[in-house]
Biopython code that builds the backbone (N, CA, C, O; Angstrom):
import numpy as np
from Bio.PDB.StructureBuilder import StructureBuilder

atoms = [
    (1, "MET", "N", (24.350, -151.623, -47.550)),
    (1, "MET", "CA", (26.343, -150.965, -46.980)),
    (1, "MET", "C", (26.069, -149.434, -47.543)),
    (1, "MET", "O", (25.754, -149.137, -48.695)),
    (2, "ASN", "N", (26.256, -148.613, -46.517)),
    (2, "ASN", "CA", (26.140, -147.295, -47.044)),
    (2, "ASN", "C", (27.295, -146.606, -47.646)),
    (2, "ASN", "O", (27.262, -145.678, -48.454)),
    (3, "GLN", "N", (28.539, -147.318, -47.029)),
    (3, "GLN", "CA", (29.485, -146.475, -47.543)),
    (3, "GLN", "C", (30.500, -147.824, -48.689)),
    (3, "GLN", "O", (31.649, -148.264, -48.637)),
    (4, "GLY", "N", (29.627, -148.004, -49.365)),
    (4, "GLY", "CA", (29.415, -149.161, -50.959)),
    (4, "GLY", "C", (30.381, -148.628, -51.933)),
    (4, "GLY", "O", (31.053, -149.318, -52.699)),
    (5, "ARG", "N", (30.405, -146.568, -51.787)),
    (5, "ARG", "CA", (30.553, -145.955, -53.194)),
    (5, "ARG", "C", (31.859, -145.548, -52.697)),
    (5, "ARG", "O", (32.238, -144.640, -53.437)),
    (6, "LEU", "N", (32.606, -145.750, -51.926)),
    (6, "LEU", "CA", (33.726, -145.619, -51.429)),
    (6, "LEU", "C", (34.966, -146.113, -51.993)),
    (6, "LEU", "O", (36.056, -145.546, -52.081)),
    (7, "TRP", "N", (34.453, -147.758, -52.513)),
    (7, "TRP", "CA", (35.293, -148.743, -53.325)),
    (7, "TRP", "C", (35.172, -148.388, -54.586)),
    (7, "TRP", "O", (35.790, -149.185, -55.292)),
    (8, "THR", "N", (34.536, -147.359, -55.338)),
    (8, "THR", "CA", (34.665, -146.198, -56.654)),
    (8, "THR", "C", (36.083, -145.790, -56.488)),
    (8, "THR", "O", (37.038, -145.629, -57.247)),
    (9, "VAL", "N", (35.859, -145.681, -55.172)),
    (9, "VAL", "CA", (37.401, -144.430, -55.173)),
    (9, "VAL", "C", (38.648, -145.149, -54.710)),
    (9, "VAL", "O", (39.632, -144.644, -55.251)),
    (10, "VAL", "N", (38.914, -146.008, -54.015)),
    (10, "VAL", "CA", (39.499, -146.704, -53.237)),
    (10, "VAL", "C", (39.431, -148.349, -53.208)),
    (10, "VAL", "O", (38.613, -148.938, -52.502)),
    (11, "LYS", "N", (40.643, -149.214, -54.286)),
    (11, "LYS", "CA", (39.786, -150.438, -54.686)),
    (11, "LYS", "C", (40.352, -151.289, -52.991)),
    (11, "LYS", "O", (41.202, -151.090, -52.123)),
    (12, "PRO", "N", (39.128, -152.389, -53.319)),
    (12, "PRO", "CA", (39.059, -153.161, -52.154)),
    (12, "PRO", "C", (40.723, -153.980, -51.673)),
    (12, "PRO", "O", (40.972, -154.390, -50.540)),
    (13, "THR", "N", (41.625, -154.046, -52.806)),
    (13, "THR", "CA", (42.649, -154.556, -52.539)),
    (13, "THR", "C", (44.027, -153.812, -51.404)),
    (13, "THR", "O", (44.987, -154.145, -50.709)),
    (14, "VAL", "N", (43.455, -152.937, -51.741)),
    (14, "VAL", "CA", (44.653, -151.045, -51.090)),
    (14, "VAL", "C", (43.936, -150.777, -50.105)),
    (14, "VAL", "O", (44.531, -150.493, -49.066)),
    (15, "GLY", "N", (42.325, -150.779, -50.099)),
    (15, "GLY", "CA", (41.727, -150.300, -48.593)),
    (15, "GLY", "C", (41.387, -151.164, -47.847)),
    (15, "GLY", "O", (41.209, -150.723, -46.712)),
    (16, "LEU", "N", (41.214, -152.182, -47.947)),
    (16, "LEU", "CA", (40.997, -153.534, -46.704)),
    (16, "LEU", "C", (42.300, -153.293, -46.073)),
    (16, "LEU", "O", (42.254, -152.450, -45.177)),
    (17, "PRO", "N", (43.903, -154.017, -46.398)),
    (17, "PRO", "CA", (44.574, -154.010, -45.785)),
    (17, "PRO", "C", (44.879, -152.854, -44.975)),
    (17, "PRO", "O", (45.416, -153.109, -43.897)),
    (18, "LEU", "N", (44.669, -151.699, -45.234)),
    (18, "LEU", "CA", (45.147, -150.204, -44.738)),
    (18, "LEU", "C", (44.053, -150.234, -43.393)),
    (18, "LEU", "O", (44.405, -149.998, -42.238)),
    (19, "LEU", "N", (43.027, -150.487, -43.704)),
    (19, "LEU", "CA", (42.047, -150.356, -42.781)),
    (19, "LEU", "C", (42.128, -151.629, -41.533)),
    (19, "LEU", "O", (41.346, -151.598, -40.583)),
    (20, "ILE", "N", (42.954, -152.497, -41.651)),
    (20, "ILE", "CA", (42.966, -153.580, -41.079)),
    (20, "ILE", "C", (44.541, -153.508, -40.279)),
    (20, "ILE", "O", (44.874, -153.844, -39.142)),
    (21, "GLY", "N", (45.112, -153.073, -41.118)),
    (21, "GLY", "CA", (46.302, -152.434, -40.805)),
    (21, "GLY", "C", (46.415, -151.299, -39.716)),
    (21, "GLY", "O", (47.325, -151.319, -38.888)),
    (22, "GLY", "N", (45.322, -150.170, -39.754)),
    (22, "GLY", "CA", (45.457, -148.939, -39.225)),
    (22, "GLY", "C", (45.223, -149.835, -37.798)),
    (22, "GLY", "O", (46.033, -149.990, -36.883)),
    (23, "VAL", "N", (43.551, -150.486, -37.940)),
    (23, "VAL", "CA", (43.072, -150.901, -36.361)),
    (23, "VAL", "C", (44.466, -151.749, -35.774)),
    (23, "VAL", "O", (44.586, -151.776, -34.549)),
    (24, "ALA", "N", (45.543, -152.453, -36.623)),
    (24, "ALA", "CA", (45.732, -153.096, -35.761)),
    (24, "ALA", "C", (47.814, -152.140, -35.006)),
    (24, "ALA", "O", (48.846, -152.427, -34.401)),
    (25, "VAL", "N", (47.440, -151.540, -35.376)),
    (25, "VAL", "CA", (48.587, -150.805, -35.363)),
    (25, "VAL", "C", (48.374, -149.209, -33.740)),
    (25, "VAL", "O", (49.103, -148.682, -32.900)),
    (26, "THR", "N", (46.892, -149.120, -34.208)),
    (26, "THR", "CA", (46.284, -148.194, -33.102)),
    (26, "THR", "C", (45.982, -149.045, -31.616)),
    (26, "THR", "O", (45.871, -148.499, -30.518)),
    (27, "SER", "N", (45.867, -150.757, -31.930)),
    (27, "SER", "CA", (45.764, -151.302, -30.512)),
    (27, "SER", "C", (46.838, -151.333, -30.203)),
    (27, "SER", "O", (47.167, -150.793, -29.147)),
    (28, "LEU", "N", (47.690, -151.918, -30.940)),
    (28, "LEU", "CA", (49.189, -152.021, -30.383)),
    (28, "LEU", "C", (49.594, -150.567, -29.637)),
    (28, "LEU", "O", (49.923, -150.618, -28.452)),
    (29, "LEU", "N", (49.575, -149.514, -30.204)),
    (29, "LEU", "CA", (50.257, -148.485, -29.725)),
    (29, "LEU", "C", (49.280, -148.211, -28.536)),
    (29, "LEU", "O", (50.022, -148.063, -27.565)),
    (30, "ILE", "N", (48.233, -148.096, -28.208)),
    (30, "ILE", "CA", (47.406, -148.278, -26.621)),
    (30, "ILE", "C", (47.841, -149.402, -26.018)),
    (30, "ILE", "O", (48.010, -149.175, -24.820)),
    (31, "HIS", "N", (48.119, -150.605, -26.336)),
    (31, "HIS", "CA", (48.724, -151.648, -25.052)),
    (31, "HIS", "C", (49.916, -150.968, -24.848)),
    (31, "HIS", "O", (50.133, -150.403, -23.776)),
    (32, "THR", "N", (50.602, -150.963, -25.639)),
    (32, "THR", "CA", (52.112, -150.327, -25.172)),
    (32, "THR", "C", (52.045, -149.420, -24.078)),
    (32, "THR", "O", (52.719, -149.484, -23.050)),
    (33, "ALA", "N", (50.897, -148.286, -24.467)),
    (33, "ALA", "CA", (50.943, -146.945, -23.663)),
    (33, "ALA", "C", (50.169, -147.664, -22.347)),
    (33, "ALA", "O", (50.474, -147.298, -21.212)),
    (34, "VAL", "N", (49.603, -148.242, -22.468)),
    (34, "VAL", "CA", (48.959, -149.119, -20.487)),
    (34, "VAL", "C", (49.852, -149.697, -20.295)),
    (34, "VAL", "O", (50.137, -149.358, -19.146)),
    (35, "LEU", "N", (51.084, -150.878, -20.830)),
    (35, "LEU", "CA", (52.232, -151.609, -20.007)),
    (35, "LEU", "C", (52.586, -150.257, -19.787)),
    (35, "LEU", "O", (51.935, -149.893, -18.807)),
    (36, "THR", "N", (53.469, -149.092, -20.312)),
    (36, "THR", "CA", (54.132, -148.476, -20.129)),
    (36, "THR", "C", (54.047, -147.171, -18.992)),
    (36, "THR", "O", (54.887, -146.854, -18.149)),
    (37, "HIS", "N", (52.573, -146.474, -19.326)),
    (37, "HIS", "CA", (52.529, -145.976, -18.235)),
    (37, "HIS", "C", (51.735, -146.470, -17.250)),
    (37, "HIS", "O", (50.739, -145.747, -17.270)),
    (38, "THR", "N", (51.636, -147.099, -16.597)),
    (38, "THR", "CA", (50.732, -147.810, -15.497)),
    (38, "THR", "C", (51.889, -148.797, -14.761)),
    (38, "THR", "O", (52.808, -149.434, -15.274)),
    (39, "THR", "N", (51.431, -148.653, -13.216)),
    (39, "THR", "CA", (51.749, -149.550, -12.375)),
    (39, "THR", "C", (51.722, -150.838, -11.860)),
    (39, "THR", "O", (52.650, -151.490, -11.381)),
    (40, "TRP", "N", (50.092, -151.245, -12.070)),
    (40, "TRP", "CA", (49.830, -152.477, -11.621)),
    (40, "TRP", "C", (50.290, -153.316, -12.691)),
    (40, "TRP", "O", (51.001, -154.307, -12.528)),
    (41, "MET", "N", (49.663, -152.693, -14.300)),
    (41, "MET", "CA", (49.879, -153.690, -15.299)),
    (41, "MET", "C", (51.275, -154.671, -15.302)),
    (41, "MET", "O", (50.972, -155.751, -15.809)),
    (42, "GLY", "N", (51.967, -154.654, -15.106)),
    (42, "GLY", "CA", (53.607, -155.628, -14.163)),
    (42, "GLY", "C", (52.851, -156.199, -13.718)),
    (42, "GLY", "O", (52.309, -157.129, -14.315)),
    (43, "ALA", "N", (52.422, -155.697, -12.011)),
    (43, "ALA", "CA", (52.429, -156.594, -11.098)),
    (43, "ALA", "C", (51.164, -157.496, -11.483)),
    (43, "ALA", "O", (51.137, -158.632, -11.009)),
    (44, "PHE", "N", (50.087, -157.066, -12.327)),
    (44, "PHE", "CA", (49.278, -157.773, -12.527)),
    (44, "PHE", "C", (49.297, -159.437, -13.467)),
    (44, "PHE", "O", (48.792, -160.529, -13.207)),
    (45, "PHE", "N", (50.005, -159.013, -14.436)),
    (45, "PHE", "CA", (50.822, -160.165, -15.458)),
    (45, "PHE", "C", (52.023, -161.002, -14.799)),
    (45, "PHE", "O", (52.523, -161.956, -15.395)),
    (46, "GLN", "N", (52.550, -160.491, -13.248)),
    (46, "GLN", "CA", (53.487, -161.268, -12.483)),
    (46, "GLN", "C", (52.687, -162.121, -11.339)),
    (46, "GLN", "O", (53.158, -163.003, -10.622)),
    (47, "GLY", "N", (51.376, -161.627, -11.364)),
    (47, "GLY", "CA", (50.437, -162.253, -10.527)),
    (47, "GLY", "C", (50.145, -161.210, -9.077)),
    (47, "GLY", "O", (49.103, -161.163, -8.423)),
    (48, "GLY", "N", (51.212, -160.556, -8.883)),
    (48, "GLY", "CA", (50.581, -159.318, -7.712)),
    (48, "GLY", "C", (51.546, -159.870, -6.572)),
    (48, "GLY", "O", (52.551, -160.580, -6.532)),
    (49, "SER", "N", (50.669, -159.132, -5.589)),
    (49, "SER", "CA", (50.999, -159.818, -4.186)),
    (49, "SER", "C", (49.411, -159.675, -3.678)),
    (49, "SER", "O", (48.642, -158.751, -3.943)),
    (50, "LYS", "N", (49.134, -160.940, -2.818)),
    (50, "LYS", "CA", (48.251, -161.212, -3.088)),
    (50, "LYS", "C", (47.782, -160.583, -1.495)),
    (50, "LYS", "O", (48.475, -160.295, -0.519)),
    (51, "ALA", "N", (46.042, -160.509, -1.766)),
    (51, "ALA", "CA", (45.977, -159.579, -0.872)),
    (51, "ALA", "C", (45.306, -160.535, 0.220)),
    (51, "ALA", "O", (44.825, -161.650, 0.014)),
    (52, "LYS", "N", (45.413, -159.617, 1.816)),
    (52, "LYS", "CA", (45.645, -160.667, 2.623)),
    (52, "LYS", "C", (43.946, -160.504, 3.503)),
    (52, "LYS", "O", (43.657, -159.367, 3.875)),
    (53, "THR", "N", (43.118, -161.431, 3.729)),
    (53, "THR", "CA", (41.558, -161.397, 3.681)),
    (53, "THR", "C", (41.869, -161.412, 5.468)),
    (53, "THR", "O", (42.663, -162.313, 5.738)),
    (54, "ALA", "N", (41.594, -160.931, 6.215)),
    (54, "ALA", "CA", (41.140, -160.861, 7.734)),
    (54, "ALA", "C", (39.667, -161.470, 7.673)),
    (54, "ALA", "O", (38.874, -161.335, 6.741)),
    (55, "MET", "N", (39.493, -162.090, 8.731)),
    (55, "MET", "CA", (38.301, -162.638, 9.196)),
    (55, "MET", "C", (37.438, -161.862, 10.037)),
    (55, "MET", "O", (37.059, -162.568, 10.971)),
    (56, "ILE", "N", (37.042, -160.881, 10.084)),
    (56, "ILE", "CA", (35.890, -160.310, 11.305)),
    (56, "ILE", "C", (35.603, -161.451, 12.125)),
    (56, "ILE", "O", (35.785, -162.591, 11.698)),
    (57, "GLU", "N", (35.183, -161.225, 13.231)),
    (57, "GLU", "CA", (34.469, -161.910, 13.978)),
    (57, "GLU", "C", (33.972, -160.929, 14.987)),
    (57, "GLU", "O", (34.586, -160.283, 15.835)),
    (58, "THR", "N", (32.546, -160.987, 14.644)),
    (58, "THR", "CA", (31.751, -160.535, 15.241)),
    (58, "THR", "C", (30.980, -161.196, 16.834)),
    (58, "THR", "O", (30.613, -162.370, 16.882)),
    (59, "GLN", "N", (30.906, -160.738, 17.419)),
    (59, "GLN", "CA", (30.365, -160.826, 18.923)),
    (59, "GLN", "C", (28.618, -160.730, 18.922)),
    (59, "GLN", "O", (28.240, -159.560, 18.991)),
    (60, "PRO", "N", (27.354, -161.879, 18.849)),
    (60, "PRO", "CA", (26.774, -161.720, 18.994)),
    (60, "PRO", "C", (25.920, -161.123, 19.970)),
    (60, "PRO", "O", (26.444, -161.204, 21.080)),
    (61, "GLN", "N", (24.510, -160.400, 19.995)),
    (61, "GLN", "CA", (24.226, -159.640, 21.057)),
    (61, "GLN", "C", (23.047, -160.720, 22.136)),
    (61, "GLN", "O", (22.539, -160.667, 23.256)),
    (62, "THR", "N", (23.064, -161.690, 20.876)),
    (62, "THR", "CA", (21.828, -162.809, 22.066)),
    (62, "THR", "C", (22.349, -164.420, 21.617)),
    (62, "THR", "O", (22.867, -164.788, 20.562)),
    (63, "PRO", "N", (22.030, -165.133, 22.730)),
    (63, "PRO", "CA", (22.351, -166.330, 22.421)),
    (63, "PRO", "C", (21.843, -167.233, 21.147)),
    (63, "PRO", "O", (22.402, -168.230, 20.690)),
    (64, "GLY", "N", (20.694, -166.643, 20.722)),
    (64, "GLY", "CA", (20.316, -166.810, 19.260)),
    (64, "GLY", "C", (20.750, -167.214, 18.770)),
    (64, "GLY", "O", (20.992, -168.350, 18.362)),
    (65, "ALA", "N", (21.192, -165.390, 18.602)),
    (65, "ALA", "CA", (22.230, -164.927, 17.290)),
    (65, "ALA", "C", (23.486, -165.467, 17.233)),
    (65, "ALA", "O", (24.406, -164.984, 16.572)),
    (66, "LYS", "N", (23.545, -166.321, 17.815)),
    (66, "LYS", "CA", (25.402, -166.848, 18.323)),
    (66, "LYS", "C", (25.016, -168.602, 17.081)),
    (66, "LYS", "O", (25.616, -169.167, 16.166)),
    (67, "VAL", "N", (23.960, -168.770, 17.688)),
    (67, "VAL", "CA", (23.639, -170.709, 16.946)),
    (67, "VAL", "C", (22.943, -170.304, 15.349)),
    (67, "VAL", "O", (22.847, -171.206, 14.516)),
    (68, "LEU", "N", (22.643, -169.389, 15.134)),
    (68, "LEU", "CA", (22.255, -168.805, 13.813)),
    (68, "LEU", "C", (23.446, -168.436, 13.047)),
    (68, "LEU", "O", (23.809, -169.046, 12.041)),
    (69, "ALA", "N", (24.122, -167.292, 13.611)),
    (69, "ALA", "CA", (25.567, -167.655, 13.181)),
    (69, "ALA", "C", (26.231, -168.370, 12.830)),
    (69, "ALA", "O", (26.557, -168.292, 11.645)),
    (70, "MET", "N", (26.812, -169.499, 13.707)),
    (70, "MET", "CA", (27.126, -170.679, 13.768)),
    (70, "MET", "C", (26.690, -171.734, 12.496)),
    (70, "MET", "O", (27.499, -172.339, 11.792)),
    (71, "ALA", "N", (25.527, -171.783, 12.409)),
    (71, "ALA", "CA", (24.435, -172.561, 11.676)),
    (71, "ALA", "C", (25.119, -172.127, 10.174)),
    (71, "ALA", "O", (25.762, -172.999, 9.590)),
    (72, "THR", "N", (25.024, -171.180, 9.735)),
    (72, "THR", "CA", (24.707, -170.236, 8.789)),
    (72, "THR", "C", (26.561, -170.357, 8.294)),
    (72, "THR", "O", (26.725, -170.562, 7.092)),
    (73, "SER", "N", (27.570, -170.264, 8.965)),
    (73, "SER", "CA", (28.993, -169.740, 8.652)),
    (73, "SER", "C", (29.671, -170.994, 7.767)),
    (73, "SER", "O", (30.485, -170.862, 6.853)),
    (74, "SER", "N", (28.950, -172.612, 8.440)),
    (74, "SER", "CA", (29.293, -173.811, 7.404)),
    (74, "SER", "C", (29.248, -173.289, 6.334)),
    (74, "SER", "O", (28.967, -172.093, 6.404)),
    (75, "ASN", "N", (29.439, -173.753, 5.140)),
    (75, "ASN", "CA", (29.489, -174.008, 3.856)),
    (75, "ASN", "C", (29.065, -175.406, 3.324)),
    (75, "ASN", "O", (29.111, -175.647, 2.118)),
]
sb = StructureBuilder()
sb.init_structure("model")
sb.init_model(0)
sb.init_chain("A")
sb.init_seg("    ")
for serial, (resi, resn, name, xyz) in enumerate(atoms, 1):
    if name == "N":
        sb.init_residue(resn, " ", resi, " ")
    sb.init_atom(name, np.array(xyz, "f"), 0.0, 1.0, " ", f" {name:<3s}", serial, name[0])
structure = sb.get_structure()
């Protein structure tokens, strides 16, 4: 551990809770900022509006392409 000498200055019983608490506070602040400064996050949590998918029908140029398209379109 290359930072092992840090614990000769700061006791682990003080330093580790401060480190973990700092990470937790920073994470909460970032998540709060994302929730309050974006418009899509609330909609995401509520399920949002479902995107409608349109089926695009293509007209095959040759009769053989139509048979192939019909054969490959079935799942």
